N, CA, C and O of each residue as an XYZ file, in Angstrom:
484
protein
N      -3.255      4.206    -12.443
C      -2.763      2.868    -12.706
C      -3.418      1.903    -11.720
O      -4.002      2.310    -10.716
N      -3.304      0.631    -12.035
C      -3.872     -0.418    -11.198
C      -2.750     -1.358    -10.766
O      -1.806     -1.600    -11.519
N      -2.861     -1.884     -9.550
C      -1.857     -2.820     -9.049
C      -1.594     -3.892    -10.106
O      -2.529     -4.489    -10.640
N      -0.335     -4.128    -10.398
C       0.052     -5.125    -11.386
C       0.366     -4.546    -12.750
O       0.990     -5.218    -13.572
N      -0.059     -3.293    -13.018
C       0.268     -2.669    -14.303
C       1.779     -2.512    -14.420
O       2.445     -2.078    -13.480
N       2.308     -2.868    -15.581
C       3.753     -2.767    -15.801
C       4.016     -1.982    -17.073
O       3.194     -1.953    -17.989
N       5.153     -1.360    -17.111
C       5.636     -0.691    -18.311
C       4.711      0.386    -18.858
O       4.481      0.460    -20.065
N       4.185      1.214    -17.978
C       3.481      2.416    -18.412
C       4.552      3.394    -18.861
O       5.367      3.839    -18.053
N       4.554      3.731    -20.145
C       5.619      4.553    -20.732
C       5.185      6.018    -20.784
O       4.078      6.337    -21.218
N       6.076      6.898    -20.333
C       5.846      8.342    -20.412
C       7.004      8.942    -21.199
O       8.171      8.754    -20.855
N       6.665      9.659    -22.252
C       7.680     10.306    -23.077
C       7.926     11.712    -22.555
O       6.984     12.457    -22.285
N       9.195     12.069    -22.414
C       9.585     13.398    -21.951
C      10.358     14.079    -23.070
O      11.355     13.547    -23.558
N       9.895     15.257    -23.475
C      10.607     16.033    -24.491
C      11.471     17.080    -23.803
O      10.993     17.830    -22.952
N      12.733     17.126    -24.171
C      13.662     18.112    -23.613
C      13.954     19.127    -24.703
O      14.453     18.778    -25.773
N      13.638     20.391    -24.424
C      13.769     21.440    -25.443
C      15.211     21.734    -25.830
O      15.523     21.843    -27.016
N      16.079     21.861    -24.860
C      17.486     22.177    -25.133
C      18.367     21.116    -24.478
O      18.946     21.352    -23.417
N      18.465     19.956    -25.109
C      19.236     18.877    -24.479
C      20.718     19.227    -24.313
O      21.318     19.901    -25.150
N      21.277     18.751    -23.215
C      22.698     18.938    -22.924
C      23.409     17.638    -23.313
O      22.985     16.549    -22.927
N      24.477     17.766    -24.067
C      25.204     16.596    -24.545
C      25.659     15.726    -23.368
O      26.195     16.227    -22.378
N      25.435     14.416    -23.498
C      25.833     13.406    -22.503
C      25.109     13.550    -21.164
O      25.596     13.052    -20.149
N      23.972     14.211    -21.143
C      23.171     14.323    -19.916
C      21.834     13.630    -20.160
O      21.278     13.700    -21.256
N      21.328     12.963    -19.130
C      20.076     12.214    -19.265
C      19.129     12.562    -18.136
O      19.536     13.071    -17.091
N      17.866     12.279    -18.365
C      16.878     12.489    -17.302
C      17.020     11.371    -16.280
O      17.535     10.292    -16.574
N      16.554     11.654    -15.084
C      16.470     10.628    -14.050
C      15.083     10.736    -13.428
O      14.432     11.777    -13.515
N      14.646      9.666    -12.811
C      13.307      9.643    -12.227
C      13.351      8.812    -10.956
O      14.102      7.841    -10.857
N      12.526      9.212     -9.974
C      12.445      8.412     -8.749
C      11.026      8.471     -8.191
O      10.279      9.425     -8.407
N      10.695      7.423     -7.476
C       9.398      7.302     -6.806
C       9.604      7.572     -5.322
O      10.639      7.219     -4.756
N       8.614      8.198     -4.697
C       8.726      8.453     -3.255
C       8.568      7.170     -2.441
O       8.945      7.133     -1.270
N       8.008      6.106     -3.054
C       7.840      4.842     -2.338
C       7.834      3.689     -3.344
O       6.826      3.440     -4.006
N       8.961      2.994     -3.454
C       9.068      1.884     -4.405
C       8.196      0.692     -4.042
O       8.010     -0.202     -4.867
N       7.661      0.657     -2.838
C       6.746     -0.423     -2.463
C       5.371     -0.216     -3.110
O       4.595     -1.164     -3.225
N       5.070      1.006     -3.530
C       3.792      1.307     -4.193
C       3.968      1.364     -5.706
O       3.194      0.753     -6.443
N       4.975      2.090     -6.174
C       5.243      2.195     -7.616
C       6.729      2.399     -7.851
O       7.393      3.137     -7.123
N       7.236      1.737     -8.873
C       8.638      1.890     -9.262
C       8.707      2.761    -10.501
O       7.828      2.708    -11.361
N       9.747      3.555    -10.586
C       9.960      4.425    -11.746
C      11.390      4.259    -12.219
O      12.319      4.178    -11.416
N      11.558      4.207    -13.538
C      12.896      4.087    -14.113
C      12.907      4.774    -15.473
O      11.868      5.177    -15.994
N      14.104      4.897    -16.032
C      14.266      5.445    -17.380
C      14.807      4.321    -18.251
O      15.800      3.686    -17.897
N      14.159      4.068    -19.399
C      14.609      2.979    -20.264
C      15.720      3.434    -21.215
O      16.135      4.593    -21.189
N      16.186      2.525    -22.038
C      17.306      2.802    -22.951
C      17.001      3.931    -23.934
O      17.923      4.571    -24.441
N      15.699      4.187    -24.215
C      15.317      5.233    -25.167
C      15.085      6.579    -24.471
O      14.665      7.545    -25.107
N      15.360      6.637    -23.163
C      15.180      7.883    -22.429
C      13.739      8.163    -22.028
O      13.392      9.297    -21.700
N      12.897      7.130    -22.054
C      11.499      7.292    -21.659
C      11.300      6.766    -20.249
O      11.980      5.835    -19.815
N      10.357      7.376    -19.539
C      10.067      6.974    -18.159
C       9.167      5.742    -18.196
O       8.205      5.676    -18.961
N       9.503      4.767    -17.349
C       8.719      3.540    -17.251
C       8.208      3.436    -15.815
O       8.987      3.504    -14.864
N       6.882      3.270    -15.666
C       6.264      3.139    -14.345
C       5.709      1.733    -14.174
O       5.214      1.121    -15.120
N       5.803      1.237    -12.941
C       5.270     -0.082    -12.609
C       4.497      0.036    -11.303
O       5.044      0.485    -10.296
N       3.212     -0.369    -11.314
C       2.354     -0.315    -10.125
C       2.536     -1.583     -9.297
O       2.360     -2.692     -9.801
N       2.891     -1.411     -8.013
C       3.172     -2.550     -7.138
C       2.037     -2.788     -6.135
O       1.555     -3.912     -5.993
N       1.617     -1.730     -5.444
C       0.602     -1.864     -4.396
C      -0.287     -0.625     -4.392
O       0.070      0.413     -4.949
N      -1.442     -0.749     -3.758
C      -2.386      0.361     -3.677
C      -1.789      1.512     -2.870
O      -1.161      1.295     -1.834
N      -1.990      2.736     -3.355
C      -1.503      3.905     -2.639
C      -1.197      5.055     -3.583
O      -1.486      4.990     -4.778
N      -0.609      6.104     -3.032
C      -0.252      7.292     -3.809
C       1.224      7.589     -3.595
O       1.715      7.550     -2.466
N       1.929      7.886     -4.682
C       3.347      8.239     -4.607
C       3.589      9.525     -5.373
O       2.777      9.938     -6.201
N       4.710     10.145     -5.084
C       5.158     11.301     -5.851
C       6.282     10.827     -6.760
O       7.250     10.219     -6.305
N       6.144     11.110     -8.043
C       7.183     10.784     -9.024
C       7.932     12.082     -9.315
O       7.323     13.104     -9.632
N       9.251     12.030     -9.204
C      10.091     13.205     -9.467
C      10.976     12.930    -10.666
O      11.717     11.948    -10.704
N      10.882     13.834    -11.662
C      11.706     13.737    -12.867
C      12.749     14.853    -12.797
O      12.414     16.017    -12.579
N      14.014     14.481    -12.983
C      15.112     15.456    -12.893
C      15.925     15.467    -14.180
O      16.066     14.456    -14.868
N      16.458     16.663    -14.481
C      17.362     16.837    -15.620
C      18.353     17.931    -15.239
O      17.962     18.935    -14.644
N      19.623     17.751    -15.571
C      20.627     18.758    -15.180
C      20.249     20.161    -15.661
O      19.759     20.340    -16.776
N      20.486     21.146    -14.799
C      20.248     22.558    -15.073
C      18.784     22.883    -15.390
O      18.488     23.855    -16.085
N      17.878     22.052    -14.868
C      16.443     22.304    -15.043
C      15.741     22.041    -13.715
O      16.226     21.278    -12.880
N      14.595     22.683    -13.537
C      13.805     22.434    -12.332
C      13.223     21.027    -12.383
O      12.845     20.534    -13.446
N      13.158     20.389    -11.216
C      12.527     19.078    -11.141
C      11.040     19.210    -11.461
O      10.416     20.238    -11.196
N      10.495     18.150    -12.032
C       9.060     18.068    -12.295
C       8.524     16.938    -11.441
O       9.062     15.831    -11.453
N       7.447     17.221    -10.689
C       6.859     16.184     -9.846
C       5.385     16.019    -10.196
O       4.721     16.960    -10.632
N       4.894     14.806     -9.997
C       3.463     14.541    -10.157
C       3.068     13.394     -9.241
O       3.889     12.559     -8.862
N       1.795     13.380     -8.902
C       1.253     12.324     -8.052
C       0.800     11.165     -8.935
O       0.190     11.369     -9.985
N       1.105      9.963     -8.501
C       0.638      8.760     -9.180
C      -0.217      7.983     -8.190
O       0.245      7.619     -7.108
N      -1.451      7.735     -8.564
C      -2.371      6.965     -7.721
C      -2.448      5.552     -8.279
O      -2.746      5.349     -9.457
N      -2.177      4.585     -7.419
C      -2.269      3.179     -7.806
C      -3.504      2.607     -7.106
O      -3.586      2.574     -5.878
N      -4.448      2.164     -7.914
C      -5.691      1.586     -7.394
C      -5.547      0.080     -7.258
O      -4.753     -0.553     -7.954
N      -6.332     -0.480     -6.346
C      -6.296     -1.939     -6.185
C      -6.964     -2.581     -7.390
O      -7.809     -1.976     -8.049
N      -6.579     -3.785     -7.656
C      -7.109     -4.513     -8.802
C      -8.475     -5.075     -8.435
O      -8.628     -5.741     -7.412
N      -9.468     -4.802     -9.282
C     -10.817     -5.318     -9.063
C     -10.877     -6.766     -9.540
O     -10.400     -7.090    -10.628
N     -11.458     -7.619     -8.730
C     -11.674     -9.006     -9.135
C     -13.120     -9.089     -9.595
O     -14.043     -9.006     -8.784
N     -13.312     -9.250    -10.889
C     -14.657     -9.217    -11.457
C     -15.351    -10.558    -11.304
O     -16.504    -10.598    -10.876
N     -14.704    -11.633    -11.632
C     -15.318    -12.949    -11.564
C     -14.301    -13.922    -10.966
O     -13.606    -14.623    -11.701
N     -14.213    -13.964     -9.638
C     -13.198    -14.833     -9.040
C     -13.477    -16.303     -9.339
O     -14.630    -16.724     -9.435
N     -12.424    -17.059     -9.480
C     -12.533    -18.494     -9.720
C     -12.909    -19.175     -8.407
O     -12.157    -19.087     -7.436
N     -14.061    -19.854     -8.357
C     -14.469    -20.492     -7.101
C     -13.644    -21.727     -6.774
O     -13.777    -22.288     -5.686
N     -12.800    -22.154     -7.695
C     -11.983    -23.329     -7.441
C     -12.709    -24.587     -7.871
O     -13.821    -24.520     -8.395
N     -12.088    -25.727     -7.653
C     -12.707    -26.983     -8.086
C     -13.938    -27.318     -7.259
O     -14.018    -26.985     -6.077
N     -14.888    -27.975     -7.891
C     -16.104    -28.419     -7.203
C     -15.813    -29.772     -6.574
O     -15.244    -30.653     -7.217
N     -16.204    -29.932     -5.321
C     -15.982    -31.181     -4.597
C     -17.179    -32.102     -4.839
O     -18.263    -31.835     -4.319
N     -17.013    -33.188     -5.619
C     -18.150    -34.068     -5.900
C     -18.620    -34.836     -4.663
O     -19.724    -35.381     -4.658
N     -17.794    -34.885     -3.614
C     -18.167    -35.591     -2.392
C     -19.069    -34.745     -1.490
O     -19.738    -35.279     -0.605
N     -19.089    -33.435     -1.710
C     -19.882    -32.541     -0.873
C     -21.331    -32.547     -1.370
O     -21.569    -32.330     -2.558
N     -22.296    -32.791     -0.492
C     -23.688    -32.866     -0.943
C     -24.218    -31.490     -1.355
O     -23.797    -30.459     -0.831
N     -25.148    -31.506     -2.302
C     -25.816    -30.290     -2.750
C     -26.736    -29.815     -1.626
O     -27.528    -30.608     -1.117
N     -26.655    -28.536     -1.222
C     -27.505    -28.071     -0.131
C     -28.978    -28.029     -0.499
O     -29.828    -27.935      0.386
N     -29.300    -28.097     -1.786
C     -30.701    -28.098     -2.213
C     -31.305    -26.705     -2.129
O     -30.599    -25.725     -1.891
N     -32.620    -26.625     -2.328
C     -33.273    -25.306     -2.302
C     -33.290    -24.722     -0.895
O     -33.233    -25.448      0.097
N     -33.369    -23.409     -0.829
C     -33.412    -22.717      0.462
C     -34.853    -22.627      0.934
O     -35.732    -22.197      0.187
N     -35.094    -23.033      2.178
C     -36.426    -22.952      2.782
C     -36.484    -21.696      3.633
O     -35.785    -21.612      4.643
N     -37.312    -20.701      3.250
C     -37.349    -19.451      4.012
C     -37.899    -19.609      5.425
O     -37.724    -18.716      6.254
N     -38.559    -20.728      5.713
C     -39.120    -20.943      7.050
C     -38.086    -21.484      8.030
O     -38.289    -21.419      9.242
N     -36.988    -22.014      7.521
C     -35.953    -22.582      8.393
C     -34.914    -21.517      8.712
O     -34.659    -20.637      7.890
N     -34.310    -21.585      9.899
C     -33.226    -20.646     10.224
C     -32.039    -20.870      9.290
O     -31.844    -21.959      8.750
N     -31.273    -19.835      9.121
C     -30.083    -19.897      8.278
C     -29.074    -20.845      8.929
O     -28.637    -20.603     10.054
N     -28.695    -21.935      8.222
C     -27.748    -22.878      8.823
C     -26.319    -22.335      8.882
O     -25.462    -22.902      9.561
N     -26.071    -21.248      8.178
C     -24.728    -20.664      8.161
C     -24.566    -19.776      9.389
O     -25.218    -18.734      9.468
N     -23.707    -20.154     10.365
C     -23.568    -19.344     11.575
C     -22.996    -17.958     11.302
O     -23.163    -17.049     12.115
N     -22.327    -17.789     10.171
C     -21.765    -16.482      9.838
C     -22.761    -15.606      9.107
O     -22.503    -14.420      8.898
N     -23.893    -16.165      8.716
C     -24.884    -15.423      7.938
C     -25.811    -14.599      8.821
O     -25.582    -14.443     10.021
N     -26.856    -14.080      8.203
C     -27.831    -13.253      8.924
C     -28.652    -14.129      9.858
O     -29.089    -15.211      9.465
N     -28.865    -13.684     11.067
C     -29.644    -14.429     12.043
C     -31.140    -14.275     11.717
O     -31.577    -13.183     11.354
N     -31.930    -15.356     11.842
C     -33.356    -15.242     11.551
C     -34.027    -14.262     12.512
O     -33.689    -14.201     13.694
N     -34.972    -13.506     11.990
C     -35.710    -12.525     12.794
C     -37.191    -12.766     12.571
O     -37.719    -12.404     11.519
N     -37.889    -13.381     13.553
C     -39.311    -13.675     13.362
C     -40.158    -12.406     13.212
O     -41.256    -12.473     12.660
N     -39.684    -11.268     13.682
C     -40.461    -10.029     13.596
C     -40.122     -9.219     12.341
O     -40.597     -8.095     12.185
N     -39.323     -9.770     11.466
C     -38.819     -9.029     10.313
C     -39.942     -8.485      9.426
O     -39.852     -7.356      8.944
N     -40.999     -9.273      9.204
C     -42.064     -8.846      8.301
C     -43.245     -8.204      9.018
O     -44.246     -7.877      8.380
N     -43.148     -8.018     10.331
C     -44.219     -7.363     11.078
C     -43.962     -5.865     11.099
O     -42.832     -5.419     11.299
N     -45.017     -5.100     10.892
C     -44.874     -3.650     10.872
C     -45.604     -3.033     12.055
O     -46.654     -3.518     12.475
N     -45.051     -1.988     12.569
C     -45.711     -1.202     13.609
C     -45.465      0.245     13.270
O     -44.578      0.542     12.469
N     -46.222      1.162     13.854
C     -46.005      2.575     13.542
C     -44.577      3.011     13.846
O     -44.076      3.938     13.209
N     -43.916      2.375     14.792
C     -42.567      2.800     15.160
C     -41.533      2.446     14.105
O     -40.632      3.240     13.832
N     -41.652      1.241     13.495
C     -40.628      0.871     12.539
C     -40.949      1.309     11.110
O     -40.206      0.977     10.186
N     -42.046      2.052     10.914
C     -42.340      2.607      9.592
C     -41.752      3.982      9.419
O     -41.709      4.489      8.298
N     -41.293      4.611     10.500
C     -40.764      5.960     10.407
C     -39.403      5.995      9.809
O     -38.820      7.070      9.663
């Protein structure tokens, strides 16, 4: 599952149902994934945060069933850059001869394109 996924339904078949008894389910960490049983007796999972949890399914007079649920972080494919500020000037084309004006960027290296036997190894 991925963070934000809701209502992942899991159907559980009970071979010899006991009258007036229902399954129950729990998550080892509700901060990562929540587990519940809906009105139709089906398990509903909801992914909250990245991580791994153990889901335990219980039914009276039966062994518990456990499984691991891995919740992956949500990939941002094309983030919205936000509104464009018309007051901000266009930086124009990049001049490879000038140092990078961005202090957080890569520092210029005048020896970058020079080769020696030592840096070819």
